[in-house]
Structure formats: C-alpha cells, structure tokens
C-alpha positions as CSV (number, residue, x, y, z in Angstrom):
1,M,4.7,146.3,68.4
2,K,4.2,142.7,69.4
3,A,7.7,142.5,70.8
4,L,7.1,145.6,72.8
5,K,3.9,144.2,74.3
6,K,5.7,140.9,75.0
7,N,8.5,142.6,76.9
8,A,6.4,145.3,78.6
9,G,6.9,143.7,82.0
10,L,10.6,143.5,81.6
11,I,10.8,147.1,80.4
12,L,8.7,148.3,83.3
13,Q,11.0,146.5,85.8
14,L,14.1,148.2,84.2
15,I,12.4,151.6,84.3
16,I,11.6,151.1,88.0
17,I,15.2,150.1,88.7
18,V,16.5,153.2,87.0
19,L,14.1,155.5,88.8
20,I,15.0,153.9,92.2
21,A,18.7,154.3,91.4
22,V,18.4,158.0,90.4
23,L,16.3,158.8,93.5
24,T,18.7,156.9,95.8
25,W,21.8,158.5,94.4
26,H,20.3,161.9,94.5
27,A,19.1,161.6,98.1
28,M,22.5,160.2,99.3
29,F,24.9,162.4,97.4
30,H,23.0,165.7,97.3
31,G,25.2,168.3,98.8
32,R,28.3,166.1,98.8
33,D,31.6,167.1,97.2
34,A,31.2,165.5,93.8
35,R,34.8,166.5,92.7
36,Q,36.3,164.6,95.6
37,I,34.3,161.5,94.8
38,I,35.3,161.7,91.1
39,R,38.9,162.2,92.1
40,C,38.9,159.1,94.4
41,L,37.4,157.0,91.6
42,R,40.0,158.2,89.1
43,E,42.8,157.4,91.5
44,A,41.5,154.0,92.2
45,K,43.9,151.2,91.4
46,K,42.7,149.5,88.3
47,C,44.4,146.1,89.2
48,W,42.2,145.7,92.3
49,I,39.1,146.7,90.3
50,A,40.0,144.0,87.8
51,V,40.2,141.5,90.6
52,G,36.8,142.5,91.7
53,V,35.4,142.0,88.2
54,L,37.0,138.5,88.1
55,L,35.4,137.7,91.4
56,M,32.0,138.7,90.0
57,V,32.6,136.6,86.9
58,F,33.4,133.6,89.2
59,F,30.3,134.4,91.2
60,V,28.1,133.7,88.2
61,F,30.3,130.9,86.8
62,A,30.1,129.0,90.1
63,E,26.4,128.5,89.8
64,A,26.9,127.2,86.2
65,V,29.3,124.6,87.6
66,Q,26.7,123.6,90.2
67,L,24.1,123.2,87.5
68,K,26.4,121.1,85.4
69,I,27.2,118.8,88.4
70,L,23.5,118.3,89.1
71,F,22.5,117.8,85.5
72,R,25.2,115.2,85.0
73,G,24.2,113.4,88.2
74,M,20.7,113.2,86.9
75,G,21.6,112.1,83.4
76,Q,20.8,115.4,81.6
77,K,23.2,116.1,78.8
78,I,23.8,119.9,78.7
79,G,27.0,121.7,78.0
80,L,28.8,124.0,80.5
81,F,28.2,127.1,78.3
82,R,24.4,126.6,78.4
83,C,24.7,126.1,82.1
84,Y,26.5,129.5,82.2
85,L,23.7,131.1,80.2
86,L,21.2,129.6,82.6
87,S,23.2,131.1,85.5
88,N,23.2,134.5,83.9
89,V,19.4,134.3,83.3
90,E,18.8,133.5,86.9
91,F,20.9,136.4,88.2
92,F,19.6,138.9,85.7
93,F,15.9,138.4,86.6
94,A,16.8,138.1,90.3
95,Q,18.3,141.6,90.1
96,I,15.2,143.2,88.5
97,T,12.4,141.5,90.5
98,P,11.4,142.3,94.1
99,G,13.1,140.0,96.6
100,A,14.8,138.2,93.7
101,A,11.6,136.2,93.3
102,G,11.7,136.0,89.5
103,G,15.1,134.5,89.0
104,Q,14.5,130.8,89.4
105,P,11.0,130.6,87.8
106,I,12.3,132.2,84.6
107,Q,15.5,130.1,84.8
108,M,13.3,127.0,84.7
109,I,11.6,128.2,81.5
110,Y,15.0,128.5,79.9
111,M,16.0,125.1,81.2
112,G,13.1,123.7,79.3
113,R,14.2,125.5,76.1
114,F,17.6,124.0,76.5
115,G,16.2,120.5,76.7
116,V,16.3,119.9,80.5
117,D,13.5,117.8,81.9
118,V,11.1,120.1,83.9
119,L,11.3,118.0,87.0
120,V,15.1,117.9,86.9
121,G,15.1,121.7,86.4
122,A,12.8,122.3,89.3
123,L,14.9,120.0,91.5
124,A,18.1,121.8,90.5
125,C,16.6,125.2,91.5
126,M,15.4,123.8,94.8
127,V,18.8,122.3,95.7
128,I,20.6,125.5,94.8
129,A,18.2,127.6,96.8
130,V,18.6,125.4,99.9
131,L,22.4,125.4,99.6
132,Y,22.5,129.1,99.0
133,K,20.6,129.9,102.2
134,A,22.5,127.4,104.2
135,A,25.9,128.7,103.1
136,F,24.7,132.2,104.0
137,I,24.0,131.1,107.6
138,V,27.2,129.0,107.9
139,I,29.5,131.9,106.7
140,F,27.8,134.2,109.2
141,L,28.4,131.7,112.1
142,V,32.0,131.3,111.1
143,M,32.5,135.1,111.0
144,L,30.7,135.3,114.4
145,L,33.2,132.8,115.8
146,L,36.2,134.5,114.4
147,R,35.2,138.2,115.0
148,P,32.4,138.2,117.6
149,R,32.9,141.8,118.8
150,L,32.9,143.2,115.3
151,V,29.9,141.2,114.3
152,W,27.8,142.2,117.3
153,R,28.8,145.9,117.0
154,T,27.8,145.9,113.3
155,V,24.5,144.1,114.0
156,S,23.7,146.7,116.7
157,R,23.7,149.4,114.0
158,V,20.9,147.6,112.0
159,P,19.2,145.5,114.5
160,F,15.7,145.4,113.0
161,L,16.7,144.8,109.4
162,F,19.2,142.1,110.5
163,T,16.7,140.3,112.7
164,F,14.1,140.3,110.0
165,G,16.6,139.0,107.4
166,V,17.8,136.2,109.7
167,I,14.3,135.1,110.6
168,F,13.4,135.1,106.9
169,Q,16.4,133.0,105.9
170,L,15.8,130.5,108.8
171,L,12.1,130.1,107.9
172,S,13.0,129.5,104.3
173,I,15.5,126.8,105.2
174,F,13.0,125.3,107.6
175,F,10.2,125.1,105.1
176,L,12.4,123.8,102.3
177,T,13.9,121.2,104.6
178,L,10.3,120.2,105.7
179,C,9.3,119.8,102.1
180,I,12.3,117.6,101.4
181,F,12.2,115.3,104.4
182,R,8.7,115.6,105.8
183,P,6.4,116.3,102.7
184,V,3.3,115.2,104.6
185,W,3.9,117.9,107.2
186,A,4.6,120.4,104.5
187,S,1.3,119.5,102.8
188,A,-0.6,120.0,106.0
189,L,1.1,123.4,106.6
190,L,0.3,124.6,103.1
191,E,-3.3,123.5,103.5
192,K,-3.6,125.6,106.6
193,L,-2.1,128.6,104.9
194,I,-4.4,128.2,101.9
195,Q,-7.4,128.0,104.2
196,L,-6.3,131.1,106.1
197,G,-5.7,132.9,102.8
198,E,-9.2,131.9,101.6
199,K,-10.8,133.3,104.8
200,L,-8.8,136.6,104.4
201,H,-9.8,136.7,100.7
202,I,-6.1,136.6,99.7
203,V,-6.3,133.3,97.8
204,K,-8.9,133.8,95.1
205,H,-8.6,130.3,93.6
206,P,-8.1,127.8,96.4
207,D,-8.4,124.7,94.3
208,R,-5.7,125.9,91.9
209,A,-3.5,126.8,94.9
210,R,-3.9,123.3,96.4
211,A,-3.0,121.7,93.1
212,K,0.1,123.8,92.9
213,A,1.0,123.0,96.5
214,R,0.6,119.3,95.8
215,Y,2.8,119.6,92.8
216,S,5.5,121.5,94.7
217,V,5.5,119.1,97.6
218,E,5.8,116.1,95.2
219,M,8.7,117.8,93.5
220,Y,10.5,118.2,96.9
221,R,9.6,114.5,97.8
222,N,11.4,113.4,94.6
223,G,14.2,115.8,95.4
224,S,14.7,114.2,98.8
225,K,15.4,110.9,97.1
226,F,18.1,112.4,95.0
227,L,19.7,114.2,98.0
228,K,19.8,111.0,100.0
229,S,21.3,108.9,97.2
230,H,23.8,111.6,96.0
231,K,25.3,113.0,99.2
232,W,28.7,113.6,97.7
233,V,27.3,115.6,94.8
234,V,25.4,117.8,97.3
235,A,28.6,118.2,99.4
236,R,30.6,119.4,96.4
237,M,27.8,121.8,95.5
238,F,27.8,123.2,99.0
239,L,31.5,123.9,98.8
240,Y,31.0,125.7,95.5
241,T,28.2,127.7,97.1
242,V,30.4,128.8,100.0
243,A,33.2,129.8,97.6
244,Q,30.7,131.7,95.5
245,R,29.4,133.7,98.4
246,I,32.9,134.4,99.8
247,A,33.9,135.7,96.3
248,Y,30.9,138.0,96.3
249,F,31.6,139.4,99.7
250,S,35.4,139.8,98.9
251,V,34.6,142.3,96.2
252,T,34.2,145.0,98.9
253,F,37.7,144.2,100.1
254,C,39.0,144.7,96.5
255,V,37.2,148.1,96.5
256,A,38.9,149.1,99.7
257,K,42.3,148.1,98.4
258,A,41.6,150.0,95.1
259,L,40.8,153.2,97.0
260,G,44.0,152.8,99.1
261,V,42.3,152.1,102.4
262,R,45.4,151.1,104.5
263,H,43.7,149.3,107.4
264,A,41.5,147.1,105.1
265,D,40.9,143.8,106.9
266,W,39.6,141.0,104.7
267,F,37.9,139.0,107.5
268,G,36.3,142.2,108.9
269,I,35.0,143.5,105.6
270,V,33.6,140.1,104.6
271,A,31.9,139.7,108.0
272,V,30.3,143.2,107.6
273,Q,29.2,142.4,104.1
274,V,27.5,139.1,105.3
275,I,25.6,141.2,107.8
276,L,24.6,143.7,105.1
277,S,23.3,140.9,102.8
278,L,21.4,139.2,105.6
279,S,19.8,142.6,106.4
280,V,18.6,143.6,102.9
281,D,18.2,140.5,100.7
282,A,14.8,139.7,102.0
283,L,13.4,143.1,101.4
284,P,10.8,143.3,98.5
285,L,12.9,145.7,96.4
286,P,14.6,145.0,93.1
287,G,18.2,144.4,93.9
288,A,17.5,145.8,97.4
289,A,18.0,149.2,95.8
290,G,18.1,152.0,98.3
291,A,18.3,149.8,101.3
292,N,21.7,148.3,100.3
293,E,23.2,151.7,99.8
294,L,21.9,153.1,103.1
295,V,23.1,150.1,105.1
296,F,26.5,150.2,103.4
297,L,27.0,153.8,104.5
298,R,26.0,152.9,108.0
299,I,28.1,149.8,108.7
300,Q,31.1,150.1,106.4
301,S,32.2,153.4,107.9
302,R,34.4,151.4,110.2
303,F,36.7,150.5,107.4
304,F,36.2,153.3,104.9
305,P,37.4,156.7,106.0
306,P,34.8,159.6,105.5
307,N,36.6,161.0,102.4
308,K,36.4,157.6,100.6
309,L,33.2,156.1,101.9
310,D,31.0,157.6,99.1
311,A,33.4,156.5,96.4
312,G,33.6,153.1,98.0
313,L,29.8,152.8,97.9
314,L,29.7,153.8,94.2
315,L,32.5,151.4,93.2
316,N,31.2,148.5,95.3
317,R,27.6,148.9,94.1
318,G,28.8,149.3,90.6
319,L,30.6,146.0,90.6
320,T,28.2,143.9,92.7
321,Y,25.0,145.1,91.1
322,Y,25.2,147.2,88.0
323,F,28.1,145.3,86.4
324,L,26.3,142.1,87.2
325,L,23.0,143.4,85.8
326,I,24.6,144.6,82.5
327,C,26.7,141.4,81.9
328,C,23.9,139.0,82.9
329,G,21.5,141.0,80.7
330,A,23.8,140.6,77.7
331,F,24.1,136.9,78.2
332,T,20.4,136.6,78.8
333,M,19.8,138.1,75.4
334,C,22.4,135.7,74.0
335,A,20.3,132.8,75.5
336,N,17.3,133.9,73.5
337,F,19.2,133.2,70.3
338,I,20.4,129.8,71.3
339,R,18.8,127.1,69.2
340,K,16.2,125.2,71.1
341,K,16.8,121.5,71.5
342,R,14.1,119.1,70.7
343,H,13.5,117.1,73.9
344,H,10.8,114.9,75.1
345,G,10.6,114.5,78.9
346,Y,8.0,114.0,81.6
347,L,5.9,117.1,82.4
348,M,4.0,116.9,85.6
349,E,1.1,119.3,85.6
350,P,-0.1,120.7,88.9
351,G,-2.4,118.2,90.5
352,G,-1.3,115.5,88.1
353,E,0.5,112.2,88.8
354,A,4.2,112.5,89.7
355,P,6.7,111.1,87.2
356,P,9.6,108.9,88.3
357,V,12.7,110.4,89.7
358,V,15.6,110.5,87.3
359,G,18.3,109.1,89.5
360,N,20.8,107.7,87.1
361,P,21.8,108.2,83.4
362,S,20.0,105.1,82.2
363,E,16.7,106.3,83.6
364,A,17.3,109.8,82.2
365,E,17.9,108.4,78.7
366,A,14.7,106.4,79.0
367,A,12.8,109.5,80.1
368,S,14.3,111.7,77.4
369,S,13.4,109.2,74.7
370,G,9.9,108.7,75.9
371,E,10.3,105.1,76.8
372,E,8.7,103.6,79.9
373,T,10.8,102.6,82.8
374,P,9.8,99.9,85.3
375,E,9.1,102.5,88.0
376,E,6.6,104.5,85.9
377,S,3.1,104.8,87.0
378,G,1.8,106.8,84.1
379,G,2.0,110.1,82.2
380,E,2.6,110.8,78.6
381,P,5.8,112.4,77.3
382,E,5.2,115.9,76.1
383,S,7.3,118.4,74.2
384,K,9.5,120.7,76.3
385,E,9.3,123.6,73.9
386,S,8.2,126.9,75.4
C-alpha cells in the first residue's frame, strides 16, 4: 500500500498516456481499412526496422556519453553504465510529463543517488538543455539552406504550431544564455516576473520563489565559468547532440524504407521531421500525444503514399515513442536497484551561499571528501542520499 501511494503520480501519468493514446488512435483510424494497415506492417522489411531500433538506442546512449564527458571534466567519477541509466531516467520521465518538464529534475535526483555532486548534476542538465535546443535550431537552418522550397511548403501546412514552437525554443535559448553570461540581468528579469505573478495571484510564495530564482541564477553563473574554461568539451558535446538529433529524425527514413516507399529521400524526410518536432515539442502534452500523430499525417503525406501513410505513422510512433518509453522505463526500474554510493559533496540550498565551482579533478576530490579548498567561502558538506 505504501509503494502504491508513493508511485501514485507515476501511475496516474501512465494511465493518462494510455487514455490519450487510445482516444488518438481511435479518432484517427476509425473507419480506416485495418486489414490494409496490418498487411503493410507484416510486409515491412525487418532489417530496416532493426536499423530504426539501433538509432533509438544510439539516441539514448549519446546522452550517456555527454554526461560521461561532463562528469569527467568536472572530476566526478561515475561509470558509463550509470550514465546510461541516468539517460534512460531522463527520457522516461520526459515522455510521461507534459512538455517533457519532469525529465531533468528527476534525473538530478538519480544523479545524487549515484554520487554526483548536486551542483555538478544541475550544471550537466543545464548544458545539455542548452545544446539540445541549439542543435535543434542549427539542424533546421541547415535543412532550410539545403531544401528551402520543401521546408517552406511544409511549414505552410502547420504555420501556427511551427511559429509557436520556434518562438518557444528561441526564448528558451535566450533565457538560458542570459543566465549563463548575464546572471544579473537574468535576476532582474526573474524578479519582474515574480512581482507580476504576485500581482496576478499566480505566485503564492514570492519569498520562496525569489530564493529559488537566486539559486538557479547562481548555478548558471558557476556554469558559465565551466563553459568558458572547457570550450573543447562543450564543442564535443554539441557534435554528439547534433548526431543524436539526426539519428532520431532518421528513424522515419528507416520506416519509409521498411514499408517500401520508393521515393524516400533522407534529406527531405529529416527536414520534415525537424519541422514536426519544432511544432509539437513545446506543447503541454505527455510525449506530444495526439498532436504528433496529427501533424505527421498532415506533413509526411508528401513522402508516404496514402495506402502506407497510416502504417508509417504507427511504425514511426512505435519506434520513436512507445519503444523508447518501454525500454527507458525498464532501465529506470533497473536504476532503482543500483546500490547508492556514499558521497559527501556540497549542497547549495535555495537562498544559501554558493559553493565553489568544481573545475578540475583536484577540486572535485576535495569537494567529494569534504575538505576545504582555498576558494571556499563556507558551507558544510552534507550527505547526497535521497
């Protein structure tokens, strides 16, 4: 009974996802020829489906490599397998929470369980978030340069969703960049937003909100020091992020080849999938359920013939969402059984004094052992156990 109460929120999220999926599939495929769809799926080439599966595995593994690079650069000793588990945790909770909002916060909890310093974990999540959004925009601009007519024709089919998605991504990048390189400006902006929220009775605890805002900005200030002193590390991570996103978008090309679509064009399909993701990722829906399917049917009809479009949607969504959800869920359960490391690092509470930046292995070892470094200004080492 205690376990049921503890996981009530997770169970509710999964139930909501199942209900949305059932309603979406029923609305879209009601009255369609189910036999034709099943026949297309049975005749799909298994080798191309296997390639799609491998691309999704790489999609998750690429973030594990990025975490490993960051942790090693900041003196955190954590194995690649645990980084892979952390990657699965992030993707699992991102798939079941609206707007993928729950992925990184819960990932940070698991980082603490695995012995990662809380400040290092927060910095890792921040860097990956910035690179993820930046890679998104860069890939879109490259596709716009290579296939301008295709991109603009596709955008014209979903103009409002695409405009909203692009604005959201650009504002996110702008705010994160502001926090990193102009923390004073970010603090002033957050203070204005808190005051506005207080007047509109949206922010019920303004003092607590201000403390959290100061904590976040201080974290980004420390993050900017790392980014400036480890530019090559950030460049490598950005390349991994671009490869990760291209692998994800290429799954749809594998689906087209599996279904025997003769005029499947890799550049074109990837360009269209970039537009799809930009259009639906910002929507407050778990896994963009419903919107993703509807936009796919609207913009991928250029490449998938009518008799294979429905099967293409099922296969593509099955690989990029449901397969990812199941596999990451399994590894997330595995992460719960991993023995927690005893680790003592610097915990910075909201509103408290900022700990020193862990910029090299020697400082990291001093922080993990609880010894004082010359740069310290205070703070007591606390246990990282959750």
